[in-house]
C-alpha positions in Angstrom: 8.1 23.2 -5.0 8.4 23.6 -1.3 10.7 21.2 0.6 7.9 19.4 2.4 6.3 18.5 -0.9 9.5 17.3 -2.6 9.0 13.6 -3.6 11.5 11.2 -2.0 14.4 10.1 -4.2 13.8 6.9 -6.2 15.9 3.8 -5.4 18.9 3.5 -7.8 17.5 0.5 -9.7 14.1 2.3 -10.2 15.8 5.5 -11.4 18.0 3.5 -13.8 15.0 1.6 -15.2 13.2 4.9 -15.7 16.2 6.4 -17.5 16.4 3.4 -19.8 12.7 3.6 -20.6 13.0 7.3 -21.4 16.0 6.6 -23.7 14.0 3.9 -25.4 11.2 6.4 -26.1 13.5 8.9 -27.7 15.1 6.1 -29.8 11.7 5.0 -30.9 10.8 8.6 -32.0 14.0 8.8 -34.1 13.4 5.4 -35.7 9.8 6.4 -36.5 10.9 9.6 -38.3 13.5 7.8 -40.4 11.0 5.0 -41.2 8.5 7.6 -42.5 11.2 9.3 -44.5 12.2 6.0 -46.1 8.5 5.2 -47.0 8.0 8.8 -48.3 11.1 8.4 -50.6 9.4 5.3 -52.1 6.2 7.3 -52.6 8.0 10.4 -54.0 6.8 9.7 -57.6 3.2 9.3 -56.6 2.8 11.8 -53.7 3.5 15.5 -53.8 5.2 17.5 -51.0 2.0 18.4 -49.2 1.1 14.8 -48.7 4.6 14.0 -47.5 4.3 16.8 -45.0 1.1 15.1 -43.7 2.9 11.8 -43.2 5.5 13.6 -41.0 2.8 15.4 -39.1 1.0 12.2 -38.5 4.2 10.6 -37.2 4.7 13.5 -34.7 1.1 13.1 -33.5 1.5 9.3 -33.0 4.8 9.8 -31.2 3.2 12.3 -28.9 0.2 10.1 -28.2 2.3 6.9 -27.5 5.6 8.2 -26.1 4.9 11.7 -24.6 6.0 15.3 -24.9 9.8 14.9 -25.0 10.0 12.4 -27.8 7.3 14.4 -29.7 9.4 17.5 -29.5 12.4 15.7 -30.9 10.2 14.1 -33.6 8.9 17.6 -34.6 12.4 19.0 -35.2 13.7 15.8 -36.8 10.7 15.7 -39.2 11.4 19.2 -40.4 15.0 18.4 -40.9 14.3 15.1 -42.8 11.8 16.8 -45.0 14.3 19.5 -45.9 17.1 17.0 -46.4 15.3 14.4 -48.6 12.4 16.3 -50.3 13.4 19.9 -50.8 15.8 21.0 -53.6 18.7 20.8 -53.4 18.3 17.2 -52.1 20.6 15.6 -49.5 21.5 19.0 -48.0 20.0 21.3 -45.4 20.5 24.3 -47.8 17.3 26.0 -48.9 17.2 27.3 -52.5 13.8 29.0 -52.3 13.1 31.3 -49.4 9.4 30.4 -49.5 10.3 26.9 -48.2 11.3 28.6 -44.9 7.7 29.5 -44.4 6.8 25.9 -45.1 9.3 24.7 -42.6 8.1 27.2 -40.0 4.4 26.3 -40.5 5.3 22.6 -40.5 7.3 22.9 -37.3 4.5 25.0 -35.6 1.8 22.5 -36.5 4.0 19.6 -35.4 4.7 21.1 -32.1 1.1 22.2 -31.4 -0.4 18.8 -32.4 2.3 17.0 -30.5 1.7 19.0 -27.3 -2.1 18.6 -27.6 -1.8 14.9 -28.2 0.6 14.4 -25.3 -1.7 16.5 -23.0 -4.7 14.5 -24.0 -2.7 11.3 -23.3 -1.7 12.5 -19.7 -5.4 13.6 -19.0 -6.7 10.2 -20.1 -4.2 8.5 -17.9 -5.3 10.5 -14.9 -9.0 9.6 -15.7 -8.0 5.9 -15.9 -6.2 6.1 -12.5 -9.1 7.9 -10.9 -11.6 5.4 -12.3 -9.4 2.5 -11.1 -9.1 4.0 -7.6 -12.9 4.6 -7.4 -13.6 1.0 -8.4 -11.2 -0.3 -5.8 -12.7 1.9 -3.1 -16.2 0.8 -4.0 -15.2 -2.9 -4.2 -13.6 -2.6 -0.7 -16.6 -0.9 0.7 -18.9 -3.6 -0.7 -16.7 -6.3 0.6 -16.7 -4.9 4.1 -20.4 -4.3 4.0 -21.1 -7.9 3.0 -18.6 -9.0 5.7 -20.4 -7.0 8.4 -23.8 -8.2 7.3 -22.8 -11.8 7.3 -21.0 -11.5 10.6 -24.0 -9.8 12.2 -26.4 -12.4 11.0 -24.2 -15.2 12.3 -24.0 -13.8 15.8 -27.5 -14.9 17.0 -27.2 -18.6 15.9 -23.7 -18.7 17.2 -24.7 -17.4 20.6 -27.3 -20.2 20.8 -24.7 -22.8 19.7 -22.2 -21.5 22.4 -25.0 -21.7 25.0 -26.0 -25.2 24.1 -22.3 -26.3 24.1 -21.9 -24.8 27.6 -25.0 -26.6 28.8 -23.7 -30.0 27.5 -20.2 -29.4 28.9 -21.5 -28.4 32.4 -24.3 -30.9 32.6 -25.0 -32.5 36.0 -24.6 -35.4 36.3 -21.7 -35.3 33.8 -22.2 -37.0 30.4 -20.4 -40.3 29.8 -16.7 -39.9 29.1 -16.8 -40.1 25.3 -19.8 -37.7 25.0 -18.4 -35.4 27.7 -15.1 -35.0 25.7 -17.1 -34.3 22.5 -19.2 -31.7 24.3 -16.2 -29.9 25.7 -14.5 -29.9 22.2 -17.8 -28.5 20.8 -17.7 -25.8 23.4 -14.1 -24.8 22.6 -14.8 -24.7 18.8 -18.1 -22.8 19.2 -16.4 -20.2 21.4 -13.5 -19.9 18.9 -16.0 -19.4 16.0 -17.9 -16.8 18.1 -14.6 -14.9 18.7 -13.9 -15.1 15.0 -17.3 -13.6 14.1 -16.8 -10.8 16.6 -13.3 -10.1 15.2 -14.8 -9.9 11.7 -17.4 -7.4 12.9 -14.7 -5.3 14.6 -12.5 -5.5 11.5 -15.4 -4.2 9.3 -16.0 -1.3 11.7 -12.4 -0.3 11.7 -11.9 -0.5 8.0 -15.1 1.5 7.3 -14.1 4.2 9.8 -17.2 3.6 12.0 -15.1 3.3 15.2 -13.7 6.8 15.9 -10.4 6.9 17.8 -10.4 8.2 21.4 -6.9 9.7 21.3 -5.1 10.7 24.4 -1.5 11.5 25.3 -0.4 8.7 27.7 2.5 6.4 28.6 2.9 3.2 26.7 3.8 1.2 29.8 0.2 1.4 31.1 -1.4 -0.2 28.1 1.4 -2.8 27.9 0.6 -3.7 31.5 -3.1 -3.9 30.9 -2.7 -6.2 27.9 -0.4 -8.5 29.9 -2.8 -8.6 32.8 -5.8 -9.4 30.6 -3.8 -12.3 29.1 -2.5 -13.5 32.4 -3.6 -17.2 32.1 -2.3 -17.6 28.6 1.1 -16.2 29.5 1.7 -18.1 32.7 3.6 -20.8 31.0 5.8 -18.4 29.0 8.8 -16.4 30.1 7.7 -12.9 29.5 10.4 -10.2 29.1 9.8 -6.4 28.9 12.4 -4.3 27.1 10.8 -0.8 27.1 13.0 2.3 26.6 12.7 4.3 29.8 13.1 7.5 27.8 10.1 6.7 25.7 7.9 9.9 25.6 4.2 10.1 25.9 2.3 8.9 22.8 -1.1 9.8 21.4 -3.3 6.7 21.0 -6.6 5.0 21.8 -5.8 3.0 24.9 -8.6 0.4 24.3 -7.7 -0.3 20.7 -3.9 -0.3 21.3 -4.5 -2.8 24.2 -6.3 -4.9 21.6 -3.3 -4.8 19.3 -0.8 -5.8 22.0 -3.3 -8.4 23.3 -3.6 -10.0 19.9 0.1 -10.0 19.3 0.8 -11.6 22.7 -2.0 -14.1 22.3 -0.6 -15.1 18.9 2.8 -15.5 20.4 1.5 -17.6 23.3 -0.6 -19.8 21.0 2.2 -20.6 18.6 5.2 -21.1 20.9 5.9 -24.0 23.2 5.5 -23.8 26.9 8.5 -22.2 28.7 9.7 -20.3 25.6 10.5 -16.6 25.9 8.2 -13.8 24.6 9.6 -10.3 24.5 7.8 -7.0 24.3 10.1 -4.1 23.2 9.7 -0.5 22.5 12.2 2.0 21.0 12.2 5.4 19.4 13.2 5.2 15.7 13.6 8.6 14.1 10.2 10.3 14.2 8.2 7.2 15.4 8.0 4.8 18.3 8.4 1.2 17.3 6.7 -1.5 19.5 7.4 -5.1 18.8 6.6 -8.6 20.1 9.2 -11.3 19.6 8.7 -15.0 20.2 10.8 -18.2 19.9 8.2 -20.2 18.0 8.2 -21.7 14.5 7.7 -18.3 12.8 5.3 -17.5 10.0 4.9 -20.0 7.2 7.1 -19.1 4.3 4.7 -20.2 1.5 1.7 -18.2 2.6 1.2 -14.5 3.3 -0.9 -15.3 6.4 -1.9 -18.5 8.1 -5.3 -19.2 9.6 -4.1 -18.7 13.1 -2.4 -15.4 12.4 -4.4 -13.8 9.6 -7.5 -12.3 11.2 -5.8 -11.1 14.4 -3.1 -9.4 12.4 -5.6 -7.9 10.1 -7.4 -6.3 13.0 -4.0 -5.1 14.4 -3.1 -3.7 10.9 -6.4 -1.8 10.7 -5.9 -0.3 14.2 -2.3 0.7 13.6 -3.2 2.2 10.2 -5.9 4.2 11.8 -3.3 5.6 14.2 -1.0 6.6 11.3 1.4 3.8 11.9 2.7 0.8 10.0 2.6 -2.9 11.0 5.3 -5.3 9.8 6.2 -8.9 10.5 9.2 -11.1 9.9 10.8 -14.4 10.8 14.0 -13.9 12.8 17.3 -15.5 11.5 17.8 -17.2 14.9 14.3 -18.6 14.9 10.9 -17.2 16.0 8.8 -14.4 14.7 8.7 -10.6 15.3 5.7 -8.4 14.7 6.3 -4.7 15.0 4.2 -1.6 14.6 4.9 2.1 14.7 3.2 5.1 16.2 4.0 8.7 15.3 5.8 10.6 18.0 4.1 13.9 17.5 4.5 16.7 20.0 3.2 15.9 23.5 1.4 18.7 25.3 3.5 20.7 27.8 2.5 19.9 31.4 2.8 22.9 33.6 4.5 22.2 36.9 2.5 23.0 40.0 3.9 25.8 42.1 5.1 24.7 45.6 3.2 26.2 48.5 5.0 29.0 50.3 
């Protein structure tokens, strides 16, 4: 196995649990062989040696099917030894009085090993088939879910556009509506616009997860897309203390500028929505090993501890997750010990293209 295909080492607790499980399989194989030997001793007056051999071979087969190759190999040798010890004259010794029994032992061992290996191999192949089937069903279910999501979202766009237009008409009516009705119309306008944004987000999420939105990858500086996201969210960030902490040595990164601006815009918008006015929001970027890590920190209440995502964060973060995953990165979120939340995502560093320097004129 080449170094690049070597699996990563397991955590100590996982490796320990795996070792305990393997030891349990071998112990079960030993117990099964002794249990069959005990039953065969009780049947010695009614069953001949050939039938007792069949019991041991069946045990090896069942051990291979249920516990795997290693325990089956142990059971095969142990079965031959127990058959010799308890059922071949002289009893209770491994000595063999008749040389013909050596042939019996050899055939018994060969049959046990072959059947054990075949049973274990069939068990591994069946497991692979089950895993493949489960994976296929999961992929099909996910594809169906996103297809339904896209269809519903698309069908909702037309009536929602009409609803937003009607709400705008009421809110901007001249002369203005009476105060109570005007307040209701403006609230309707805000909620209709929010619902329309949600439907648009659902459509975008469906496109991203189904791979129908190809990435326009280019090598470019991160500072530009950060600045574009801040400028687009200017009004929402005016009452917040925005702080930039970008590593000046950050190299060029390969990303889709439009989609990455959407990620940063969603994270900044979430931070602005869920933090009080005057609170700080920090955008930071650092190189971590072979990735660049970009994060948005705020001083708000943080994520609810009892739910994986809240209504205010879930859809925006789902879109961010889909975009980051499409770029080969990982998105994480956490509540900070000192208060507030931090959402971070990574982008692979890769190898930026070499830019040739222009020769100075003579």
